[in-house]
C-alpha positions as CSV (number, residue, x, y, z in Angstrom):
1,M,-19.4,-15.1,20.1
2,P,-21.9,-12.4,19.1
3,R,-20.9,-10.4,15.8
4,L,-19.9,-6.9,16.2
5,A,-22.6,-4.4,15.5
6,I,-20.5,-2.6,12.8
7,P,-22.8,-0.7,10.4
8,G,-22.4,-2.1,6.8
9,S,-21.9,1.5,5.5
10,W,-18.6,1.7,7.4
11,L,-17.2,-1.4,5.4
12,A,-19.1,-1.3,2.2
13,G,-17.3,1.7,0.5
14,G,-14.8,1.0,-2.3
15,F,-11.2,2.4,-2.6
16,V,-11.3,6.1,-3.4
17,G,-9.5,7.3,-6.5
18,V,-6.6,9.8,-6.4
19,A,-6.6,13.3,-7.6
20,T,-4.1,16.1,-7.5
21,V,-4.9,18.8,-4.8
22,L,-3.6,22.0,-3.6
23,I,-1.0,21.5,-0.6
24,V,-2.1,23.6,2.4
25,L,1.0,25.4,4.0
26,H,0.9,26.7,7.4
27,T,3.1,28.6,9.7
28,V,3.6,27.8,13.5
29,L,3.8,31.1,15.4
30,Q,4.7,31.1,19.2
31,P,3.3,34.3,20.8
32,T,1.6,34.6,24.2
33,A,0.5,31.7,26.1
34,G,-3.1,32.6,25.3
35,A,-2.5,32.9,21.6
36,A,-0.5,29.8,21.6
37,Q,-3.4,27.9,23.0
38,A,-5.7,29.5,20.4
39,G,-3.2,28.6,17.8
40,T,-3.0,25.0,18.9
41,A,-6.8,24.8,18.8
42,D,-6.8,26.3,15.4
43,A,-4.2,23.8,14.2
44,M,-6.0,20.9,15.7
45,A,-9.1,22.1,13.9
46,G,-7.3,22.6,10.8
47,S,-5.8,19.0,10.9
48,S,-9.2,17.6,11.6
49,A,-10.6,19.4,8.7
50,A,-7.8,18.2,6.4
51,L,-8.4,14.4,7.6
52,Q,-12.1,14.7,7.2
53,S,-11.7,16.1,3.5
54,N,-8.9,13.5,2.5
55,P,-10.3,10.8,0.3
56,D,-7.1,8.8,0.6
57,L,-7.5,8.5,4.5
58,D,-10.1,7.0,6.6
59,P,-10.4,9.2,9.6
60,G,-11.4,6.3,11.7
61,T,-14.8,5.1,13.4
62,S,-15.0,5.1,17.2
63,L,-16.1,1.8,18.6
64,S,-16.8,0.6,22.3
65,E,-17.4,-3.0,22.3
66,V,-15.2,-5.9,23.7
67,A,-13.1,-7.2,21.0
68,P,-13.9,-10.7,20.3
69,N,-11.3,-13.2,21.6
70,F,-9.7,-15.7,19.4
71,T,-6.8,-18.3,19.4
72,L,-5.0,-18.9,16.1
73,T,-1.4,-19.9,15.1
74,D,1.3,-17.3,14.0
75,Q,3.9,-17.7,11.3
76,F,6.3,-19.7,13.7
77,G,3.5,-22.2,14.2
78,Q,2.9,-21.0,17.9
79,P,-0.6,-20.5,19.2
80,V,-1.5,-16.7,20.0
81,S,-4.7,-15.4,21.7
82,L,-5.8,-12.0,21.6
83,R,-6.5,-12.1,25.5
84,S,-2.8,-12.9,26.1
85,Y,-2.0,-9.2,25.1
86,R,-4.1,-7.5,27.9
87,G,-2.0,-4.7,29.2
88,K,-0.9,-3.7,25.8
89,V,-2.5,-1.7,22.9
90,V,-3.2,-4.1,19.9
91,I,-3.5,-3.1,16.4
92,L,-5.3,-5.9,14.5
93,A,-5.3,-5.9,10.7
94,F,-7.2,-8.4,8.5
95,N,-4.6,-9.2,5.7
96,D,-4.5,-11.4,2.6
97,S,-1.1,-13.2,2.5
98,E,-1.4,-13.2,-1.4
99,C,-2.5,-9.7,-1.7
100,T,-0.6,-7.2,-4.1
101,T,-3.1,-4.3,-3.8
102,V,-4.1,-2.7,-0.5
103,C,-2.7,-5.4,2.1
104,P,1.0,-4.2,1.6
105,L,-0.1,-0.5,2.2
106,T,-1.7,-1.8,5.5
107,T,1.4,-3.7,6.8
108,A,3.8,-0.6,5.8
109,A,1.5,1.7,7.8
110,L,1.6,-0.6,11.0
111,V,5.4,-0.7,10.8
112,D,5.4,3.1,10.3
113,A,3.1,3.4,13.4
114,K,5.4,1.7,15.7
115,A,8.5,3.4,14.4
116,M,6.7,7.0,15.1
117,L,6.1,5.9,18.7
118,G,9.7,5.3,19.4
119,S,10.3,3.6,22.8
120,A,6.7,3.5,23.4
121,A,6.3,1.0,20.7
122,S,7.1,-1.7,23.2
123,Q,3.6,-1.3,24.7
124,V,2.1,-2.0,21.3
125,Q,1.5,-5.4,19.8
126,L,0.8,-5.9,16.0
127,L,-1.3,-8.6,14.9
128,G,-2.5,-9.8,11.5
129,I,-5.3,-12.3,10.7
130,E,-5.4,-14.2,7.2
131,A,-8.2,-13.0,5.2
132,N,-7.7,-15.3,2.2
133,P,-9.8,-18.6,2.4
134,K,-7.4,-20.2,-0.3
135,A,-4.2,-19.5,1.5
136,T,-4.4,-20.6,5.2
137,A,-1.3,-22.6,5.7
138,I,1.5,-21.5,8.0
139,D,3.7,-21.2,5.1
140,D,1.5,-18.6,3.5
141,V,1.6,-16.2,6.5
142,L,5.3,-17.0,6.9
143,S,6.2,-16.1,3.2
144,Y,4.1,-12.9,3.4
145,S,5.9,-12.0,6.7
146,Q,9.3,-12.8,5.3
147,L,8.8,-10.9,1.9
148,H,7.5,-7.8,3.6
149,G,10.2,-7.6,6.3
150,M,7.5,-8.3,8.8
151,L,8.9,-11.6,10.3
152,Y,9.6,-10.2,13.7
153,Q,7.5,-7.2,13.6
154,W,4.1,-8.9,14.2
155,R,2.3,-12.1,14.7
156,F,0.6,-13.1,11.5
157,L,-2.1,-15.4,12.4
158,T,-4.0,-18.4,10.6
159,G,-6.1,-21.3,11.3
160,S,-8.5,-23.8,9.8
161,L,-11.0,-22.2,7.4
162,P,-14.0,-22.7,9.9
163,Q,-11.9,-20.9,12.5
164,L,-11.2,-18.0,10.3
165,E,-14.5,-17.7,9.0
166,S,-16.0,-17.3,12.5
167,I,-13.5,-14.6,13.2
168,W,-14.3,-12.9,10.1
169,K,-17.9,-12.8,11.1
170,D,-17.2,-12.0,14.9
171,Y,-15.4,-8.7,13.4
172,S,-17.9,-8.1,10.5
173,V,-15.2,-8.4,7.9
174,G,-16.6,-9.3,4.7
175,V,-14.4,-11.9,2.7
176,T,-15.6,-13.0,-0.8
177,V,-14.1,-15.1,-3.6
178,S,-15.3,-14.3,-7.1
179,Q,-13.9,-15.7,-10.4
180,N,-10.9,-17.2,-8.3
181,E,-10.3,-13.5,-6.8
182,V,-10.3,-12.8,-3.3
183,D,-11.8,-9.5,-2.0
184,H,-11.9,-8.4,1.7
185,E,-12.4,-5.4,3.6
186,P,-9.0,-3.8,4.7
187,A,-10.1,-3.5,8.3
188,I,-7.6,-2.3,11.0
189,F,-8.9,-2.3,14.6
190,V,-7.1,-0.5,17.4
191,I,-7.9,-2.4,20.8
192,N,-7.1,-0.8,24.2
193,Q,-5.3,-2.4,27.1
194,Q,-8.5,-3.8,28.6
195,G,-9.3,-5.5,25.5
196,R,-12.2,-3.2,24.0
197,L,-12.4,-2.0,20.5
198,E,-11.5,1.7,20.2
199,K,-11.2,2.5,16.6
200,L,-11.8,0.9,13.1
201,Y,-9.8,2.2,10.0
202,L,-10.1,1.1,6.5
203,T,-7.0,1.3,4.4
204,Q,-7.4,3.2,1.1
205,L,-5.5,2.2,-2.2
206,A,-3.3,5.3,-2.1
207,Y,0.6,4.6,-1.8
208,S,1.3,8.2,-0.9
209,A,-1.0,8.2,2.1
210,V,0.8,5.2,3.9
211,P,2.9,7.5,6.2
212,Q,-0.2,9.5,7.0
213,L,-2.0,6.3,8.1
214,G,0.9,5.3,10.1
215,Q,0.7,8.6,11.9
216,L,-3.0,8.5,12.4
217,L,-2.6,4.9,14.0
218,A,0.3,6.3,16.1
219,D,-1.8,9.2,17.3
220,E,-4.6,7.0,18.2
221,V,-2.2,4.6,20.1
222,S,-0.5,7.6,21.9
223,S,-4.0,8.8,23.0
224,L,-4.7,5.4,24.8
225,L,-1.2,5.0,26.7
226,P,-0.9,6.5,30.1
227,S,2.1,8.7,29.2
228,H,0.7,9.8,25.8
229,P,4.1,9.4,24.2
230,T,5.2,11.8,21.6
231,V,4.5,10.7,18.0
232,H,7.7,11.5,16.1
233,S,5.9,12.5,12.9
234,H,4.4,15.8,12.0
235,L,2.7,15.1,8.7
236,S,-0.2,17.2,7.3
237,Y,-3.4,15.1,6.8
238,A,-4.1,17.0,3.7
239,Q,-4.4,14.9,0.5
240,V,-1.0,14.7,-1.1
241,A,-0.4,15.9,-4.5
242,T,0.4,13.2,-7.0
243,V,2.4,13.2,-10.4
244,G,0.8,11.9,-13.3
245,P,2.0,10.7,-16.7
246,A,1.4,14.0,-18.4
247,Y,4.1,15.7,-16.4
248,P,7.8,15.2,-16.7
249,T,9.5,14.3,-13.5
250,T,12.7,12.5,-12.4
251,L,13.0,9.7,-10.0
252,P,16.2,8.1,-8.4
253,G,17.5,5.2,-10.2
254,A,18.4,1.7,-9.1
255,D,21.9,2.1,-10.7
256,G,22.4,5.2,-8.6
257,G,21.6,7.7,-11.2
258,Y,18.3,9.2,-12.3
259,V,15.4,8.2,-14.5
260,S,13.4,10.6,-16.3
261,L,9.5,9.9,-16.6
262,G,6.6,11.5,-18.6
263,P,6.2,13.0,-22.1
264,G,8.8,14.8,-24.0
265,Q,11.9,12.9,-23.1
266,P,15.2,13.6,-25.1
267,G,15.5,11.6,-28.1
268,E,11.7,10.6,-28.0
269,P,9.7,13.8,-27.6
270,N,6.6,12.3,-29.4
271,Q,6.8,8.8,-28.3
272,A,4.3,6.8,-26.1
273,R,5.9,5.2,-23.0
274,L,5.6,1.7,-21.5
275,Y,5.8,1.5,-17.6
276,L,5.9,-1.5,-15.4
277,F,5.3,-1.0,-11.7
278,F,6.4,-3.7,-9.4
279,A,7.8,-4.4,-5.9
280,T,10.0,-7.1,-4.7
281,W,7.4,-8.9,-2.8
282,D,5.7,-9.6,-6.0
283,Q,7.6,-12.8,-5.7
284,E,4.9,-14.1,-3.3
285,I,2.6,-14.6,-6.4
286,T,4.9,-14.8,-9.5
287,S,8.4,-15.6,-10.7
288,L,9.2,-12.0,-10.8
289,G,12.9,-12.3,-11.5
290,G,12.3,-14.4,-14.6
291,Q,9.4,-12.3,-16.0
292,L,11.7,-9.0,-15.6
293,D,14.4,-10.8,-17.4
294,A,11.9,-12.0,-20.2
295,L,11.1,-8.2,-20.7
296,N,14.7,-7.8,-21.9
297,A,13.6,-9.3,-25.2
298,Y,10.8,-6.7,-25.6
299,Q,13.1,-3.8,-24.8
300,S,15.7,-5.1,-27.4
301,A,13.0,-5.2,-30.2
302,A,11.0,-2.2,-29.2
303,A,13.4,0.3,-31.0
304,A,13.7,-1.5,-34.2
305,A,9.8,-2.1,-34.1
306,H,9.2,1.6,-33.3
307,L,7.4,0.6,-30.2
308,P,7.6,2.6,-26.8
309,G,10.5,1.7,-24.7
310,L,9.9,0.2,-21.1
311,T,10.7,1.8,-17.9
312,A,10.3,-0.1,-14.6
313,I,9.3,1.7,-11.5
314,D,9.9,-0.1,-8.2
315,E,7.4,0.9,-5.5
316,G,9.9,1.8,-2.8
317,S,7.2,3.5,-0.5
318,V,6.1,-0.1,0.4
319,E,9.3,-2.1,0.1
320,P,10.4,-3.5,3.5
321,S,13.8,-1.8,3.3
322,A,16.0,0.3,1.2
323,S,18.2,-2.7,0.4
324,A,15.2,-4.8,-0.9
325,L,15.5,-3.9,-4.4
326,P,19.4,-3.9,-4.9
327,N,19.5,-7.2,-3.2
328,F,16.7,-8.6,-5.6
329,L,18.5,-7.1,-8.7
330,G,21.7,-8.6,-7.6
331,R,20.2,-12.0,-7.7
332,L,19.0,-11.8,-11.2
333,T,20.7,-14.0,-13.8
334,R,21.8,-10.9,-16.0
335,P,21.3,-7.2,-15.7
336,L,18.0,-5.5,-17.0
337,S,18.5,-3.7,-20.3
338,Y,15.7,-1.1,-19.3
339,P,15.8,1.6,-16.4
340,V,14.6,1.0,-13.1
341,A,13.3,4.0,-11.2
342,I,12.3,4.0,-7.4
343,D,9.1,5.7,-6.4
344,D,9.9,6.4,-2.7
345,S,6.8,8.7,-2.0
346,G,4.1,6.7,-3.8
347,Q,3.2,10.0,-5.6
348,V,4.0,8.7,-9.0
349,A,2.2,5.1,-8.4
350,D,-0.9,7.1,-7.3
351,G,-0.8,9.7,-10.3
352,Y,-0.4,7.0,-12.8
353,G,-3.6,5.1,-11.3
354,V,-1.8,2.0,-10.3
355,Q,-4.3,-0.3,-8.6
356,G,-2.1,-3.5,-7.9
357,E,1.5,-5.0,-8.6
358,P,2.8,-5.8,-11.1
359,W,1.1,-3.2,-13.2
360,L,1.7,-2.5,-16.9
361,M,0.6,0.9,-18.3
362,L,1.1,2.7,-21.5
363,A,1.0,6.3,-21.8
364,A,0.5,8.3,-24.8
365,P,2.8,11.4,-25.9
366,S,0.2,13.6,-24.2
367,G,0.4,11.6,-21.1
368,E,-2.9,10.1,-21.4
369,V,-3.2,6.5,-20.1
370,I,-4.3,4.4,-23.1
371,W,-3.8,0.9,-21.8
372,S,-3.1,-0.9,-18.5
373,W,-2.7,-4.5,-17.3
374,E,-2.9,-5.9,-13.8
375,V,-0.5,-9.0,-13.9
376,S,-1.7,-10.2,-10.5
377,T,-5.2,-10.9,-11.9
378,S,-4.5,-11.3,-15.8
379,G,-1.1,-13.0,-15.8
380,W,2.2,-12.0,-17.6
381,L,2.0,-11.3,-21.1
382,S,4.6,-12.9,-23.6
383,T,6.7,-10.7,-25.6
384,A,4.5,-11.3,-28.8
385,S,1.3,-10.7,-26.8
386,L,2.7,-7.5,-25.3
387,D,3.7,-6.4,-28.8
388,R,0.0,-7.0,-29.9
389,H,-1.5,-5.3,-27.1
390,I,0.5,-2.1,-27.4
391,R,0.1,-1.8,-31.0
392,A,-3.7,-2.2,-30.6
393,A,-3.8,0.5,-28.0
394,L,-1.6,3.0,-30.0
395,A,-3.7,2.3,-33.2
396,S,-7.0,2.9,-31.1
397,A,-5.6,6.1,-29.6
398,A,-4.3,7.2,-33.1
399,K,-8.0,6.6,-34.4
400,A,-9.6,8.4,-31.6
401,A,-7.3,11.5,-31.9
402,H,-8.6,12.0,-35.6
């Protein structure tokens, strides 16, 4: 099978960082038919300009080749071929079943896209292909599908390593392993009813942009379906404003109340703050419940040791459902002694610079991030190690301030 002639520059770019931007507001007017048409054209031009200037969204690259066929095995152990979905629009994503960075954003966007298409979603098939050479078992794609609420939402395909390597090559998707870490290009292909590639999108590591990516995919699918069904979403493609640790904000709490974030909190106006970002699907790579419970020991000792208190933040924007967090917390052996907030929009995760989950970070009283730790790559810290890292970061920040 010949490899797709996809220019390397399309796939070589790294993830783009997140910055706070102005939100562009627009008013929809309904005057005369001619003016309405002009207004529609202006709106489309404005939408296109916003999309092209948004670093958190890939506007997509047009393709025109036949999609290379394959036959692999899904999460249920059943054979699946791409050719069997002729007559449907296929959204094909290359996904790492152990990924805790960009892949969960991809799958959340795929589900959003189908939901936005309403009844027309029956004409769309979601497919995933394993992109981790170290996790090719059926149990790997099954576990990912279960933890992300995708079990019956898509077909997540795997096979032998030679089979997968051949398909990665056919689709020009780079997969590398360096120092035991897997990296792959977060490619999403839209394939038309005749089996031809229409668009390539690359997911960016921006939690707040997931609904926009879903809408982008839904818009593309709608353009390919004969009836051009309505996309039930009207999001702007302008970059979403984020909330960083220098700005006080409030999020819903897992206990039904609210949790305050940022500097200058009541009772600790000059205190640094420790945050843990996580999602329930982190269970695929770590014993999340036990580690959250272990952090109770840090929290109980923090006040007496004059160390920053801990606040955990569940990344609700990419949870499989609203019940995922309460169900998970309800299974813990004992309640957590620190507050758990829910970031449903992803604006806090982006503003705090989260690059993967679980993610620990320490913010100075000014809101400056002075220390961070990616658990998925570096492992959990013991209470004593966490204590040492925090003291060292605070001392270094104090020295730099003087």
